[in-house]
MILUMLUM-60879 format. One record per residue (C-alpha): x negated, y negated, z negated; residue in three letters. Coordinates in steps of 0.05 Angstrom, whole numbers, plus 5000, padded with zeros to 4 digits. Layout:
MILUMLUM-60879
XYZALA
...
//
This chain:
MILUMLUM-60879
523456142124MET
519355892182SER
511955742177HIS
507455332220VAL
500755632238ALA
494855192223SER
487855262249ALA
482255442203GLY
475255142201PRO
470555232258LYS
476055452304GLY
477856062262GLN
485056302265PRO
489855972216GLY
493256322159ILE
498956572200TYR
495456602267GLY
491257222251ARG
491357822298PRO
494758432269LYS
490658912227ALA
487059462262ALA
488760182246LYS
483660502200ILE
482961252195SER
479261682144LEU
474561932198THR
472161232215GLY
473760672264PRO
474060722339ALA
467160812369LYS
463560192392ASP
459860232458CYS
454059882427ARG
453360442377THR
453361042423CYS
454361152497ASP
458861762497SER
462762232452ALA
457962792469ALA
451962382448ALA
455762202385ASP
456862932368GLY
449563112380ILE
447562522338TYR
452062722280ILE
449663452282SER
442363232282LEU
443762742226TYR
447063242180PHE
441563752193GLY
436263262173ILE
440163022113SER
441263732089LYS
433763892094PHE
431863252056ILE
437063372003TYR
434664091990MET
427463841987PHE
429163311936VAL
434163641889TYR
433664401892TRP
427264371853TYR
431164111793SER
435464741789THR
429765081751ASN
429764551697ASN
431364721625ALA
437064391588LEU
433863791554ASN
435963511487TYR
440562981518LEU
444063521559SER
444663981499LEU
447763431458ILE
452963321512THR
454564061519LEU
455364121444LYS
459763501438LYS
464163761494GLU
464764421455ASN
463264821518ILE
457065181495SER
460965811480GLN
464966201531PRO
470866301486HIS
472065541486ASN
472865501561LYS
480365361559LEU
480564981493ASN
483364361527LEU
486963981473GLN
488563291500VAL
486862771479PRO
483762871411ASN
479663491426GLU
477763321498LEU
470563251476LEU
470663831427GLY
471663341369HIS
476862821351PRO
476062221398THR
478061761342ARG
471161861311ARG
467161251327ASP
460761531357ASN
456161321412GLN
459061761467TYR
466261571458GLN
466360911494ILE
464461181563TYR
466761901564LYS
473562201557ILE
472662771606PHE
478763001644LEU
480663691621PHE
480363951691VAL
472863801691ILE
471564291635ILE
476164791669PHE
472264711734THR
465864791695HIS
467965481672TYR
471565651737LEU
464665711770VAL
461566011707TYR
455565571699ILE
453465731629LEU
446365921644ILE
441265381659THR
439865491732MET
447165571750GLU
448764941712TYR
443864501749TYR
445364831815ARG
452664661805PHE
450963931790LEU
446663901852SER
452264171895LEU
457163711861LEU
452963111882HIS
454163311955VAL
461663161951VAL
461062421934PRO
455762361988ASN
460562642040LEU
466062172016LEU
461161602017TRP
459261772088TYR
466561722110SER
467561072073LEU
460960782097HIS
462960872169ARG
469260452159LEU
464959842151PHE
458059932181SER
458760362243GLY
455561032260LEU
448360812270LYS
447760532200CYS
450161192170SER
442861382164PHE
443360982100PHE
447761532073TYR
441061872064LEU
438561292023LEU
444361381975PHE
443362141974SER
436062101953ILE
436061441916HIS
432161511851ILE
438261341809PHE
442061941835GLU
436762351800ARG
439762231731GLY
446562451755SER
443963101785VAL
438363311738THR
441563091673GLY
447963421650VAL
450162751621VAL
450362491693GLY
456062951708ARG
460662391685ALA
458061911738GLU
458162441793THR
465262671779LEU
467761961768SER
464861741835SER
468262331869LEU
475162091845PHE
472961361854PHE
471461441928LEU
477461891938GLY
482061361908ALA
479260831955LEU
479861282016LEU
486961451997SER
488660711989TYR
485560582057SER
489861122089ALA
496060862053ALA
495160172085THR
492660382154SER
499160302193LYS
501959642217MET
509159502238VAL
511958882272ARG
518158572241GLY
522157932249THR
517057562207ARG
510957832242GLY
506458422229SER
506158752161ARG
503159372131VAL
507460002130ALA
505660282062THR
505161032052ASP
507461041980TRP
505661771970ARG
498461641988LEU
498561011946LEU
500961381884VAL
495861921897PHE
490461391900ALA
492661151830MET
492361861804LEU
485361921830LEU
483561251798ALA
486261521732THR
481962141740SER
475961711755ALA
477061321690MET
477961961650LEU
471162201676CYS
467761541659LYS
471060891639GLU
467860491694GLN
472160901742GLY
477960431728ILE
474259901768THR
476260251833VAL
482959911825ILE
479459231829ALA
475859471892ILE
482459691922CYS
485058991909ALA
478958701945VAL
479959192002TYR
487258982007GLU
485558252008LEU
479658222055PHE
480258842098VAL
487658992104VAL
490058262101GLN
483657982132LYS
483857372087VAL
478056872093ARG
475356392043GLY
478855772069TRP
485556122064GLU
484356241990LEU
482355511983VAL
488755282017GLN
492855741973LEU
489555451911GLY
490754741934GLU
498054901946GLY
498755211877VAL
495454601844VAL
499554101883SER
506054491876GLY
507754381949LYS
505055011981GLY
509155592006SER
508156331997VAL
503756582054PRO
505957202091GLY
499757602073TRP
501057481999LEU
508257712005ALA
506058322044ASP
500958541992MET
504958371931ALA
508459051920PRO
501859431926ARG
498158941882VAL
503759001830PHE
502559761829LEU
495059641820LEU
496159161762VAL
501359621729ALA
496660211734THR
490959811704THR
495059581645LEU
497760271633GLY
490860581632LEU
488160041586MET
493860131537LEU
492860891539ALA
485560791525ARG
487060331466VAL
491860851438HIS
486761411443VAL
481360981411MET
485960791354GLY
485060051371ALA
477860091347GLN
471260011381LEU
465760521370PRO
460260371320VAL
453160261346PHE
446960071308THR
442859471324ARG
437559941351PHE
442160181406ASP
443459481431ASN
439458961393PRO
442358371432ALA
449458541409SER
447758331337VAL
443357741356ALA
445457021344GLU
447356541400SER
444356351448PRO
439556951444THR
445257441455ARG
447957091517GLN
441056961547LEU
438957691537THR
445457951567TYR
444357531629ASN
437057741634TYR
439158471633LEU
442858341698LEU
436258181732SER
432958801700VAL
438359241730ASN
437858891797ALA
430358981796GLY
431259731784LEU
435859771844LEU
431059411890VAL
424459681863PHE
425560311820PRO
418360411799ASN
417860421723ALA
423460871702LEU
425161091631CYS
430361561603CYS
431761091545ASP
431660331545TRP
434360211475THR
431159901413MET
425159461429GLY
424159671501THR
426258991529ILE
424458401483PRO
430357921474MET
430557241508VAL
431156741452SER
429756081487SER
432155711548PHE
424955581566THR
423456321573ASP
420856451643ILE
425257071648ARG
431356631653ASN
429256511725LEU
430957241740GLY
438057131715SER
438756511759LEU
436156891820VAL
441357441811VAL
447056941806TYR
444256551865ALA
443857171909VAL
450857391892ILE
453456681903GLY
449856601969LYS
452457271996LEU
459457121972SER
459456432006TRP
456656712070HIS
461857262071ALA
467756812055LEU
466256212098PHE
460756342148VAL
460057062172ALA
464457362226PRO
470257762197ARG
467158452211GLN
460658252177HIS
464457902121ALA
468258532105GLN
461858932098VAL
458558422052ILE
464658332009ILE
465859072000MET
458459181987GLY
458458641933LEU
464858941904ALA
461559621897PHE
455559301863VAL
459158841816VAL
465659171793PHE
463059861772PRO
457459521734PHE
462059041695LEU
463459521637PRO
455959571624ALA
454858821621THR
457358741549ASN
462358241577LEU
468558601549PHE
465558981491PHE
458559151466PRO
455659791494VAL
451060301461GLY
445060181505PHE
440659631533VAL
439559911603VAL
442160591627ALA
439760801696GLU
445561281705ARG
450660711704VAL
447560461769LEU
450061081805TYR
456260741834MET
453160051841PRO
447660371883SER
453160541934MET
454359801946GLY
446959661946PHE
445760182000CYS
451559882040MET
448359192038LEU
441659492058VAL
445159842116ALA
448359192137PHE
441658832135GLY
438359382176PHE
443959332228THR
442658592237ASN
435158682240LEU
435359232292ILE
439658802337GLU
434958202332ARG
427958472325VAL
423858772382GLN
420759272388PRO
425559682346ARG
420760262334LYS
417359892278TYR
424059822242LEU
425360552251TRP
418460712224LEU
419860262165GLY
426360612153LEU
422861292155LEU
417661042107LEU
422960782059LEU
426761452060LEU
420261842051THR
418161421991ILE
424961501958HIS
425062251972ALA
418062361943VAL
419361911884LYS
425962261868THR
422762951873ARG
417162731826VAL
422162441779ARG
425963091779ASN
419763421751ALA
419962941693ASP
426763231675TRP
424063931670LYS
425263951594ASP
426163471537GLU
418763431523TYR
416963231594SER
422462711601ILE
420762351536PHE
413262371546THR
414462081616ALA
418361521583GLY
412561381535LEU
407961281594LYS
411760651614VAL
414660441547ASN
410960431481GLN
415859961446ARG
421660451439ASN
421560831374ALA
427061301399LYS
422261581451LEU
417261751397PHE
422862061356ASN
425262491413ASN
418262741431VAL
417862931358GLY
424563301364HIS
421863681424ALA
415663891385LEU
419864051324GLU
424164531365SER
417664901381GLN
415864931306ALA
409864471318ARG
411464071256TYR
404663751244SER
404363441314LEU
411763251310ALA
410362881245LEU
405262441281LYS
410462221332TYR
415662091278PHE
410661681239GLN
408961301303ALA
416461151310ALA
416360861240VAL
410360431258THR
413760161321VAL
420360041285GLN
419460011210GLU
426859931196ASP
428960521239ASP
433060941191ILE
433161541238GLY
425561551242ALA
424861581166HIS
429962141165ILE
425862521217ASN
419562421176VAL
422962691114GLY
425763291151ARG
418863461179THR
415663411111TYR
421063881087ASN
419364381142ASN
411964321121LEU
413964471049LYS
411563791026GLN
417863660986PHE
415463050946ILE
413562681010ASP
420162891041ALA
424162610983GLU
420361950988GLU
421861891062ALA
429262031051TYR
429561520995LEU
426261011041LYS
431461151095ALA
437061091044LYS
434460411021SER
434860151092LEU
442360291098LEU
446559651103PRO
449459431038LYS
456959401030ALA
460058711035LYS
466258500997PRO
472558571037GLY
469058941095GLU
469859671113SER
463160011101TYR
465060561150GLN
465460051206ALA
458459791191ARG
454260421189ILE
452560911245ALA
455261601228PRO
448761951242ASN
445261521190HIS
449661821136LEU
445762461147ASN
440462191100VAL
445262351042PHE
446063061066LEU
438663181077ASN
436662871011LEU
441963250973ALA
439863901007ASN
432763770985LEU
434663600914ILE
439264210909ALA
433164660914ARG
432164500841ASN
438064800803GLU
437164290748THR
438863730797ARG
445364000825LEU
449363440793GLU
444862930827GLU
445963270894ALA
453463280882ASP
453262530869ALA
449862410937LEU
455162820973TYR
460662420938ARG
457261780958GLN
457061991031ALA
464462181029ILE
466161510998SER
462861171057MET
466361601109ARG
472561971087ALA
472562441147ASP
465262661139TYR
466863401140THR
459563631135GLN
459063281068ALA
465263641044TYR
462364311067ILE
455664201032ASN
458863920969ARG
463264540964GLY
457064970966ASP
453964580909ILE
460364650868LEU
460265400879ILE
453065430853LYS
455465050791MET
461165560783ASN
466365020795ARG
470065440846THR
476765100836THR
473764420854GLU
470264730913ALA
476865000938GLN
479864310933GLU
474064000971VAL
474564501028TYR
482064401032GLU
480963651037ARG
475963771093ALA
481264161131LEU
485663541128PHE
480563181173TYR
478263771214ASP
483164341217SER
479364691273THR
472664761238ASN
471165501228PRO
465765351176ASP
470965061129ILE
475365671134TYR
469266111123TYR
467265741061ASN
474365771034LEU
473966521042GLY
467466521002VAL
470766110947VAL
476666580942LEU
471867170941LEU
468266860883GLU
474966800848GLN
476467530861GLY
481867440914TRP
479067920966ALA
485267971010GLN
486167211014GLN
478767131027ALA
479167621085LEU
484967221114ALA
480766591116TYR
474866961146LEU
479467221200ASP
481866501213LYS
474666281221ALA
473766831273LEU
479966611309ASP
476865931319LEU
469866191332ASP
469466931349PRO
461866891345ASP
461466601275HIS
455967051248GLN
457066961174GLN
464567081181ALA
463367701224LEU
458467991174LEU
462067841109ASN
468968021135SER
466168691157ALA
463068811090VAL
469368591055LEU
473469091096ILE
468369631078GLN
468869461004GLU
476369471006SER
476370211025GLY
481770081077ASN
480370631128THR
485170321179GLU
481069681183LEU
474370031182ARG
473970081259PRO
474969321261MET
469169231213ALA
464869691255TYR
466569301319GLN
464868641285ARG
458168891263LEU
456669161333LEU
458468461361ARG
453368171313LEU
448168671339VAL
449468411409GLN
448867691387LYS
442867781342ASP
439068441348PRO
434168211294THR
439168161237ASN
437068701188ASP
443268611144ARG
447768811202VAL
444369481211TYR
444569601136PHE
452169491133ASN
453069921194LEU
449570461155GLY
454070361095MET
460270431139ILE
457371071170ALA
456271351100MET
463571201083ASP
465471581146ASP
460772151124LYS
456772051188ASP
450072131153TYR
445872191216ARG
448371521241SER
447571221173ALA
440371451171GLU
438871141239ASN
442070471219TRP
438170451153PHE
431670601190ARG
432970031240LYS
434269561182SER
427769751149ILE
423969671215GLU
426268951216LEU
425068821142LYS
420269291108GLU
422069041038ASP
429569101046PHE
430969400977ARG
438169630989SER
436569961055ALA
430370301026LEU
433970580966PHE
440170811002ASN
436071151057LEU
431971511004ALA
438371720968LEU
441371971033LEU
435272381049LEU
435172680979THR
442472860983ASP
440973191050ASP
435773641017GLY
429773251045ARG
426672950982PRO
419672961010LEU
421972511068GLU
425172051017ALA
418771970976ALA
415171491025PRO
421171021026PHE
421571020950LEU
414170860946ASN
415270300996GLN
421070060953LEU
417170030888VAL
411269720924LYS
415469110942HIS
420169150883HIS
416269470826PRO
421969350776ASP
427269730817HIS
429670190761VAL
434070640802LYS
428670750854GLY
423570920800LEU
428371420769ILE
429571760835LEU
422171760852LEU
420372060785GLY
425472600794ASP
422272790861ILE
415372790830TYR
417673280776ILE
422073750816ASN
418973740885ASN
411873470886ILE
410173740816LYS
406073120799ASP
407673010726LEU
402672440718ASP
405972040774ALA
412872180745ALA
410471950676GLU
408171290706LYS
414871180739CYS
418671280673TYR
413770870633GLU
414670300683ARG
422170350674ILE
421470300598LEU
416769700604SER
422069350646VAL
428069600606ASP
426269900538PRO
433470090526GLY
434070510589ASN
436471180563VAL
435971530630GLN
428571340638GLY
426971540566LEU
430472220573HIS
426772380638ASN
420172200605LEU
421972700551CYS
422873220606VAL
415773070630VAL
413273240559TYR
417273890560VAL
414374070628GLU
407473970599ARG
409174410539GLY
408273840489ASP
414474040450LEU
412873610388LEU
412372980430THR
418473190469ALA
422473280404GLU
420472590380THR
422272290448CYS
429072640451LEU
430672440380SER
429471710399GLN
433771790461ALA
439372100419HIS
439071510371GLN
439771030430MET
445571410462ALA
448871870411PRO
454871950457GLN
450772300511GLU
451773050500ASP
446373280547TYR
440972930506ILE
443473270443LEU
443473950476ARG
436373850502HIS
434173630433LEU
437074250401LYS
433774700453ILE
426974390439VAL
427974440364GLN
430175170371ALA
423975330412ARG
419574990360LEU
422975390305THR
421976050341LYS
414775880355TYR
413575730282LYS
416876390263GLU
412376760313MET
406276430282GLN
408376640213GLN
409677360235GLN
402877390268GLN
399577110205GLN
403077610160GLN
401278190206GLN
393977990207GLN
393677910132ASN
397078580119SER
392478960165GLU
386278560149GLY
384478560221MET
386677870242GLY
381477430273GLU
380076820231ARG
382576180260THR
381875450244ASP
389075430219GLY
391775080281HIS
395675400338TYR
397175030402HIS
404375020427ALA
405575540479ALA
407375210545PRO
414675280564ALA
414775350638ALA
421075050666THR
424075020733SER
428574420744SER
433074290801SER
433873650838SER
438173150804SER
439972750864SER
446173160875SER
449272810815GLY
449573400766ASN
451173220695SER
444473430668GLY
447174020628SER
442274560604VAL
443675290591SER
440975470522ASP
442776220526SER
435576380540SER
432976040479SER
432276690438SER
425677010430TYR
423477740417SER
417277870376ALA
412978500383SER
411178910322ALA
405179230354SER
398679030321SER
395178980387ASN
400378580425SER
400277850443VAL
406377430424PRO
411477390478ASN
412376710512LYS
419376420507PRO
423776500567LYS
424475910615LYS
429375390596THR
432074930651VAL
431474190636PHE
434573740689ILE
432273020696THR
437972540690LYS
439272150754ASN
446271860762ASN
448671850833ASN
452171180824GLU
446070840854ASN
448770630920LYS
448369880927ASN
454869660958ARG
454768940939LYS
457368440990LEU
450668090992THR
444068140958GLU
443367610904PRO
437567310941SER
441167301007GLN
447566920993ASN
451366861058GLN
455066231038ARG
454265611082LEU
448465201056THR
444764601080GLU
446664601153ASN
448265331163ARG
440965471172GLY
440064931223LYS
435064361220ARG
436963771179ASP
441163271217LYS
437062871266ARG
438162201300ASP
441762361367PRO
440562001432LEU
445261461456SER
//
């Protein structure tokens, strides 16, 4: 087919009369003599340039490496499930790419499906600690800058590359370097620019054929460019727009098409008489690949999302739920807000949601002029580039506009509503195009304005202002408190900022001050459900439970009501369902309201079937109500929705343990540890369960698990106690003593540790060392019967303080009047004092209470025998005195002779038997003799050695998962 070349307007070449495309390399175009005079000067210039840029970059960003991880960053790390080292290679694609199923409609899902290699790279450089994390992000920002420098030179020339510095230090790059959330933009831009450079290289060669010049496509580089575009999208969804930019590059840079050529093509299509231009035929295969890649990525995204959009509240993006024309006018006005931030980034805020920007509800609103100005500027630049400017200038303008417009399109609410009003971080890639346009303008000015030194001074001033402003802004990102208070300085209409300042104070346990900020959030936005939840949680922390319940009920009343035929799950933000959990947790403090709490959990589950936290908490309530079978069913249902949640496996283990299935319970605890090796409750209770099982082969595993807990939490007193119990099982009494002492150092009223340490010391023949720990035990737990028995035994046998021993046993009987052991030992006190009549009465009572106890009967017989002998001695003395007439007259009453006894320690676990072979007496017939005292009879206080407390947990320290595993109540997360 032959074509006739036609001339374009103003003498421009016709459609087919264009010169062939110039060869474009990744290192930049051929040097222009107007730019530099020699290659040597060029090299010196580049070296000086990079030296200056490196110094400025270090000055601006290295300060931020000392920042702490703020709340927004911590949320991201948690949602990506990369806060624990053992999860570094947990790269399940696609559902677990964020650490949770991507089908859950939450605020983060729409923009971020991070490529698994990103998480792998994160751990490859081991950036788990704060400084290393931010330092890595700062270094990561360098790579897109270098790629941008190479790409910038393709269009603007070497001299304008100074504006690479403007992009490097632009204030909007701050959010991508200082905030961990900005990692998505940084990494996406890396692949974004790489894809465009690869596409440029793939279309850089021209060949001449029979039909003229055409592009010799390097398909390997072209396919590689599409892979990089895919990676860019997987980092952040706006990365897919690089394909559109590649199409613009193909059309206006590779094919060098001008505006009138597009007009002629359109006229031919409309009239049906036009022919296919050569440039269209040349680009068609490459454009087909671009379109196919775009459709494939979009279909994959729909598949991953489950053909559902995420759920946002009207507070995240108020305009998205507004009526027409308010919604459309506000959306258009937001374009001018973002453009103003690019041009004049003065008032910056970390959060622009809720009431930050009042909606535009009328056509007469003066703010509509800003929208018109934005469209007018874009239209004017586009017209100038397509129809007026020389080709080289046109290419720069068009590509600059493409970089500004296309990456920003996903944030315009044009295709779907987004979860924010304005987000400074989404301007990261558009700022590239903005800096390109500024560079182009400076190039034109420097060629037209004399003297040039004023322009260079202006450029220096601009760079200095941006550098200083960015460094100051980095200081705002020091921690969550500083970034949110900085936002409040410029924005008092955003309730979320007040909420998040309250969160920062709450994390410091400054609840009273946090409550003021939460209440301020309620004042600013009375219908903010999250603010009411925060108020209730803070009241709960302040132990003001009535006020907390009122706040939760207020939040619950603000939830949207279900509409007939409409899915409730699709109409409510998931984080707002936390009001049911927090309210139920509060109500469950009262055991008479457990049914009411259960009803709240069931209501939350009915609103969202996959709400696993509600299943977990409901299961705990069912356990408290002794409905373990139902609890087991609830946890198994939770596993259906979240089979990788270690808490669910842990709680199933607790349920099986309550049902007496120790081996099955241990299996579930082990499964929880497979998923989370640092699960503290599973580590502790599995170790104790192994210890209780008596399995000596598994005992080293239990010991290692407890030692792991010591490393994770050196302040956990229960860990040291159970280490001591294992050491006692191993008969390593010295180690056991040390572990018990450490446990008591951390918790001075730890009853099990105090008693077992005292028992150990007594067994070791050190009862005097045991006495202080027993006194400490009965001080904090005055009704501890076993401790009182052991302490009384030491008072009798070692300290010889019968009065103190008597008080111990009397305390036991006041607590437990039927305690035979305490009553018997009190009888021994009476014997030690020589009060045999009281001792006989006491032992008789003890025998009536426990007739099966042989030792009590033996002791009673001994005392009765001694009393009989003593009466016989009295009678013999009386008869002797009467017969001789020499007896001294008495008052008819004789005191019982004291029966000195020597008792041995009972802590060794002896049966309490007494030898009665010495109970015989010998009386003297001599008139001048004094009656012989009875020989010593050994009475041993009864102290069973089955006192060791080896329960899995203390009744007051149930290790089951309750409320939020000890965490704060759920709080409203950032968007």
